[in-house]
N, C-alpha and C positions, 0 to 999 in steps of 0.2 A: 504494500499501498504506498502509495506516496506521502511524502511528508505533509502534513497540515500547515496551514498557516498561522502563526502563532506570533505573540508579542509580549515582551516583557515588561512589568511594573518597574518603577525606579527602584525597588528592592531587589530585583534581578530575577524575580518568579515569573512563570508564566501569567499573563493577566487573562488573555483570552486566545482562543483557537478556532479554526474554521477548516472544516474538509468540505470538499466538493464531491459532488455525487459520483463525477467520472472516475475520479481519484481512490475511491474506496475499492477495495479488494478482499473479497474473502478467501479465508484459507483453511485447509483441515485444520480440525483440532479434537481433542480429546480421543487419540487414534485407538488408547487401551478400553476406553468406556463408552464408543460410541460408533456408528456406521451412518455416513451420509451426512456428516455435521461439519459445516465451514462456517469461520466468523470473522468477524473484523472488532477490533477492539477500537473503539473511537476517541473515548474518553477513558485515561485511568493513568497510573502511577508516571508510565513514560512520557505521558503530554503533561505533566505537572500537577494534576489532580491529586487531592488529598482525599475529599467525599464523595466523588462521583466515578462510578465503573459504569461504562456506557459501550453496549457492544450490541452490534448487528449480528442476527441469526440466522442460517438459513439450516434446514433441515428437509433432506430428500430423500424419499422411501429408506428410512433409518429410526435410529433411537437413540436417545440420550442414557445411560444407567440410572438408577436410583441413588440420589447421593443427597447431601445435605451440605450446607455452607454456614461459616460461623459469621457472614454478614446478611444483611438483609436484600432482598432482590424484588424486583417487579418486571413486568414485560407488559407490549402491546404488539397484537398480532396484525402484522402488514398484510401478509399473503397467506392462501392456504388454510387448510383445516388441522392443525396439531391437535394432538392429543396429551393434556398435560395430566399426569397422575400426580395428585397433590393428596397428601396426608390418607391415602388408602383409597384414594375414590379417582376413577378415569372419566376425564371429561372431554368431549369434543368441543374446541374451539372454533371460531371464526374470524374472519376479518374485523377489526375494531374491539375485539375482546381483549380484557386486560385484567390483572390480576397482581396480588402481593404475595409472596412466598416468604413468611416468616423465618426469623433466623432459628437454625436447626431443624425446620421442617422438610421430612422426605418427600421428594418428589422426582420425575421421570417424564421424559418427553418420547411420545412415537409420532410417526408421520407417513401417512399413504400418499406418495406425491410429494412436490414442493411445499414448504411451509418457511416462511419468513417473519420474523419479530424484532423489535426492537427491546433488548433487556439491560435492566440498570442495575445498579449493586450500588449499597453504601453501608459502611463504608466501601472505598475502591478496591477491589481484590488485592491481596498481597503480590509483590513482584517473587519470582522463584527464589530469590535469596534468603526469603524470611518464613517463620514456618506455614505449614499449610491451610487454608481455611477452607478447601473444599473437601470432602470425605464421601467417596462411594460405597455403597451397603450392598450391592447387588443388580441384578439384572433389572432392566425395565419390564415392568407387567406386559402382561399381553391381554388381559381381561376385556371385553368389549366396553367401550365406554358409554356413557351417558349423554345426553345432549344438555348443553348448558341452560340450565333455569333460574334466572334470577331470584325467582321468588321463593325457591328451595333454599332455606336458612342454613343447609351444608354447604353450600355456596358460598359461603360467608366473605371468602377472601377475593371472589371474581366478580367482575362487571362486564358490562356490554355496553358500548356507546352507540345508540342508535341515531340515525340522521337527524331526526328532531330533536335529541338531547341540546344540541347547540341552537336552536330556534327559539329565540325567546318569544317571538310572538305565539309559537306554540305552547310554550310553558305558562304564558298567561290564560290559557284555558283548561277548562277541568279535562282529566284523564278516566276514561271509562276502566272501571275496576277489572275488567276482561283483558286490559293491556298486558302484554306478555312482560313486563319489567316488574322491577321491586317496587312495591306500593309507593304512591307518592308521598313526599315528604322532602326533608331538607336534603335525602340523599339524592334525590332527582333534581336539585336545584341547579341553576347555572347564573353566574355572577356578570352583570353586564354594568359596564361604567365606558363612557366616552368612546363607543365605537367599537367596544372591545368585550368579549365575551370569554368567558374562564369557566370551564367545566372541570370540576375535581373529579380523576379518576380514582387514585391510589394515595390513600391518607390513612390515618387512624381509624375511620371507620372499616377499612379492610384487614384492620391490625396490622399496617406500616407504622412503625415508631419511628425510623431514621430518615425516613426520606418521603418524598409527595410526587406525584405524577400527574399532570391535568396537561387538557387540551385548551389549545388558545387559539381564538378566533377572531379575524380583523375585519372591519366594514371599511369601504372607500373612506379615505384621508384620516382612519384611525393613527394614534399616536401616542406612544408613551416615553415622555421627558427623561431625559439623563438622569439616572438615580443608579444606587449600587444595594448590596444586599449583605449580610452575615452570614451568607451561603453559598454555595457554588450554585450555579444554572447551566442545564443543556437543553438545546432547542433542536429538535429532528423537523426538518421542513415536509410539509404534506401538500398543499396546496398554494397558489398564487407567489407572488414576489412581496416582498420587503426588506428595507433598507435598515440596519444595524449600524450604529457608530458605539464602538467600543473605545474607550481610552482617546478618543480623538481620530482614530481610523474608520471609513466608513467603508461598509460593505453590503452587495446587494445579494440577498440569499435566494435561492430557486427550490423547487422541490426536490427530496432527496440530500440536499447539502445539511450539514451538522455543525452548530456553533457552539461554545462552550464559554461562559463566562467565571472567572476565579472571584472569592471574596473580595469584595471592595473595588473590582472593575466597574468603573462608571460608563454604563450603557445606555441606549435609546433605541426605539424602534418608529419607524415611519413607513405609511403605507402611499407611496407616493404613484401610483400606476392607476388608481380608480378602480381596483378588483378586490375582491375577497382573498383572505390571506388565511390558512391553516396551521398549526404546528403542535408538535407534541413536547412538553416540557416538563422536567425533572427539576427539583429543589433538593438537595443535600447538605447540610442535614435539614430536617424539616423546619420550615420557618417558625420563628419565636412568635407568640401572641401578640406582641406589640414590636414598632419599630422594626419589621421588615423590610420597609422601603425607607432609603434616606434619597428624596430628591434634592438635587441641587438647586433649583429654583426655589425652595422654602426656606432656604440658608442664605441665598444670595444677599438678602436686605441684610445682613450683618456683615459682610464683608468690608465695608469702611467702616465698621464701629472700632 
């Protein structure tokens, strides 16, 4: 995989990085414990991350053996219908399915055909010179999987993003009780502000304690002014084009591109083409209850004091 575009902060640490879609290359992984598995490590120890391990995974006509991690992970399915064996149950997933894999929970994967997903780990996986953080327990199960049913409380770690979950106008109307999704509550809510829609996917509701994963949508002309966070963020572009400015450098992001910002990186997003935009975003560690954003404009008035 080609080296990402990156920039260092005044401290010499990596401030942010960019992977272009065409430069991302999948490589065989876990040869002793899988078949048909390839992946690309997008963000991790080698790219300067402390809290974020972001991986693009592909599994074709294969499996990943049962294992546990000493870190927390989550996933978002991009293509195909992989089967996740989680905590003793096999569930067939489909695109836009997502979920949390808590620390120490046994899980395995299978796929007939090709499946692709984004996988997030927090804290980021350890490099080879450190003690291991992944432990294999046995072969992947072969039990027939069930279909994903969000109303089944046994699927408490899983979620499926429906097309209308980002439709604020639709969310303002009543939902029939027959709707094949989790019962209407704050769990089905989306946040809307200044032309930006945020739909939480993975957080404490799914028993994720160390990070969050959510979907972001921009309407034409939407913008997030310069700010930073006390946590790292990653962004996997899905639709449209958006400009990001990170520590003074501007980039145009397109579908399949990956961006990452370190703690303290001042960044902003601007939709300038008159279209809609959507990306998958993660935060690690999970945001605090207060002061998760520091907007530059809110402090500018004190600059001359």
